[in-house]
C-alpha positions in Angstrom: 24.0 -5.9 -8.1 21.0 -3.7 -7.6 20.7 0.1 -8.4 20.8 0.9 -4.7 24.0 -1.0 -4.1 25.6 0.6 -7.2 24.7 4.1 -6.0 26.1 3.3 -2.6 29.4 2.1 -4.0 29.5 5.2 -6.3 29.1 7.5 -3.3 31.9 5.7 -1.5 34.2 6.0 -4.5 33.4 9.7 -4.9 34.0 10.3 -1.2 37.4 8.5 -1.4 38.4 10.6 -4.4 37.4 13.8 -2.7 39.3 12.9 0.4 42.4 12.0 -1.7 42.1 15.3 -3.6 42.0 17.3 -0.3 44.9 15.3 1.2 46.9 16.1 -1.9 46.3 19.8 -1.7 47.0 19.8 2.1 50.3 17.9 1.6 51.3 20.3 -1.2 50.6 23.3 0.9 52.6 21.8 3.8 55.6 21.2 1.5 55.5 24.7 -0.1 55.0 26.4 3.3 57.9 24.5 4.8 60.2 25.5 2.0 59.2 29.2 2.0 58.7 29.4 5.8 55.1 30.3 5.6 52.0 29.0 7.3 50.2 26.4 5.1 46.9 28.4 5.5 48.5 31.3 3.7 49.3 29.3 0.6 46.8 29.6 -2.2 46.7 27.3 -5.3 45.6 28.1 -8.8 42.6 26.2 -10.2 44.0 25.6 -13.7 47.2 24.0 -15.0 50.0 24.9 -14.9 49.2 25.4 -11.3 51.0 28.1 -9.2 51.3 28.4 -5.5 50.5 32.0 -4.4 51.7 34.0 -1.4 49.1 36.0 0.5 49.8 39.1 -1.6 49.0 37.1 -4.8 52.6 36.8 -6.0 53.9 33.5 -7.4 55.9 31.4 -5.0 56.4 28.4 -7.3 54.7 26.1 -9.7 53.1 22.9 -8.3 51.5 19.6 -9.3 49.6 16.8 -7.6 48.9 13.2 -8.7 46.8 10.4 -7.2 46.9 6.7 -8.1 45.0 4.3 -5.9 46.3 4.8 -2.4 49.4 6.6 -3.6 49.9 10.4 -3.7 52.6 12.5 -5.3 53.3 16.2 -5.2 56.0 18.4 -6.9 57.0 22.0 -6.9 59.6 24.0 -8.9 60.4 27.5 -10.1 59.0 26.7 -13.6 55.9 24.9 -14.8 55.9 21.3 -13.7 53.7 18.3 -14.0 53.9 15.0 -11.9 52.1 11.8 -12.3 52.3 8.5 -10.4 50.8 5.5 -12.1 50.2 1.9 -11.1 50.9 -0.9 -13.5 47.3 -2.3 -13.7 47.6 -5.8 -15.2 43.9 -6.1 -15.8 43.8 -3.0 -18.0 43.3 -3.7 -21.7 46.3 -1.6 -22.6 46.4 -2.8 -26.2 42.9 -1.6 -27.0 43.5 1.7 -25.2 46.8 2.3 -27.1 45.1 1.5 -30.4 42.3 3.9 -29.7 44.2 6.8 -28.3 47.9 6.6 -28.7 49.9 7.5 -31.8 50.3 4.6 -34.2 54.1 4.5 -33.6 53.5 4.0 -29.9 50.8 1.4 -30.3 52.9 -0.6 -32.7 55.9 -0.3 -30.4 53.9 -1.8 -27.5 52.7 -4.7 -29.6 56.3 -5.7 -30.3 57.0 -6.2 -26.6 56.5 -9.1 -24.3 53.2 -8.7 -22.4 54.7 -7.8 -19.0 57.1 -5.3 -20.5 54.3 -3.8 -22.6 52.1 -3.2 -19.6 54.9 -1.2 -17.9 55.7 0.7 -21.0 52.0 1.5 -21.6 51.8 2.9 -18.0 55.0 4.9 -18.6 53.7 6.5 -21.8 50.3 7.2 -20.2 51.9 8.7 -17.1 54.2 10.9 -19.1 51.2 12.4 -21.0 49.3 13.0 -17.8 52.4 14.8 -16.5 52.6 16.8 -19.7 49.1 18.0 -19.5 49.6 19.3 -16.0 52.8 21.0 -17.0 51.5 22.7 -20.2 47.8 23.1 -19.5 47.0 21.3 -22.8 44.0 19.0 -22.5 45.0 15.3 -22.2 42.8 14.4 -25.1 44.9 16.6 -27.4 48.2 15.0 -26.1 47.3 11.3 -26.2 47.8 10.9 -29.9 51.1 12.8 -30.0 53.9 10.4 -30.1 56.6 10.9 -27.5 60.3 10.3 -28.0 60.3 7.8 -25.1 62.6 4.8 -26.1 63.2 6.5 -29.4 59.6 6.0 -30.5 58.2 8.8 -32.6 58.6 12.5 -32.2 56.5 15.1 -30.5 56.0 18.8 -31.3 59.0 21.1 -30.9 57.1 22.9 -28.1 56.9 19.7 -26.0 60.3 18.3 -26.8 61.8 21.4 -25.3 60.4 20.3 -22.0 62.4 18.0 -19.7 61.1 14.6 -18.8 62.1 12.1 -16.1 60.8 8.9 -14.6 61.6 6.4 -11.9 60.3 3.0 -10.6 59.3 3.2 -6.9 57.9 -0.3 -6.5 57.2 -3.3 -8.8 53.8 -1.8 -9.7 54.3 1.9 -9.2 56.2 4.4 -11.3 56.4 8.2 -11.3 57.0 10.7 -14.1 57.9 14.4 -14.0 57.7 16.9 -16.9 59.3 20.4 -16.5 59.1 23.4 -18.7 62.9 23.8 -18.1 64.9 21.1 -19.8 68.1 22.4 -18.3 66.9 21.4 -14.8 69.2 18.9 -13.2 67.9 15.3 -12.8 65.4 15.7 -9.9 65.3 13.5 -6.8 62.1 11.8 -5.7 61.6 11.5 -2.0 59.0 9.0 -0.9 57.6 6.7 1.7 56.2 3.3 0.9 52.8 1.8 1.9 51.3 5.3 2.4 52.7 5.4 6.0 54.4 8.4 7.4 56.1 6.3 10.1 58.1 4.4 7.5 61.6 5.7 6.7 61.8 8.0 3.7 63.6 6.8 0.6 65.0 8.6 -2.4 65.8 7.9 -6.0 67.2 10.1 -8.7 64.8 10.1 -11.7 66.1 9.1 -15.1 65.8 11.2 -18.2 63.0 10.2 -20.6 64.5 11.9 -23.7 
């Protein structure tokens, strides 16, 4: 592939990411506006995590979070800091090398003890949970990757993070979603979703399971 073709593909990918980013913010504004009975154009979003949705007078309406994975898009909002992440189980990803390089040793060793198919899903879950944590706490992802999570009883994390609530659910065979909340007392949340990225498909719901 020549340099010209590579640049063209890079522009296409960057354009797709930008469109997805804008679509996520639009969907989030629509959800918050519907809940608070405001016009979407009057909802402002913070630039840094944990992200807040602001009313026209600058007051905080709620905390919000957005996630993209391939063609999938997820949004969440709550009255406390919240982080959401949807993650596809990518079978071609070298999860073992990534876990060895970035995860806590307890997590990497745990993944190696599992059958390959199960390990791929567990890797996606751990990664997704850390993505959700960084959105909820504002801590950089690089500083969270090597902190072991108590998922499946593997390792321990700092007391500041273990006080957060964590939930997850499987939406399809290759897609899972995780949610981290600053309020651990929050009841198990419900995830409402549509498959195949199609608004005409009937909505479905699942109650997310506790991670720890």
